C-alpha angles and dihedrals in degrees: 000000000000100000115072090205091064091055094059109046099179142320113263109227108184135139091264095047091047089054090049090051093050095045104035106008091243120154121208124211137176105231136187110282092239098044117121127217090254093054091048091050091048092046092054092045094052099037100043105016096235132133115240116212098182140008124195119185134190135180112236112217130231116266126211113244134190122195111177105309095336118102126194147128133258118245119264116247141177128244127201126199110202131192119198133207112274108272095030120104142168117235092211091072100038099060 
């Protein structure tokens, strides 16, 4: 993946990710399903100028959904939990 903006899809700001940020200073992102840990680390370094100490990734499964009489499944996606060097922070999560 050449474009860094395709590696990081969006930050995930939920109640659970906010608690992880407050307790352990972990940031959660939705990333491209084919992105590697090295690509995620490099994208954060170049886009935000921070030093990443650890990256954990997980594949989120499809979920069955029913809306009215239509049945289907949600798309699968990939989540990355990122820990930064002490002193570094991302303004997206702190506001």
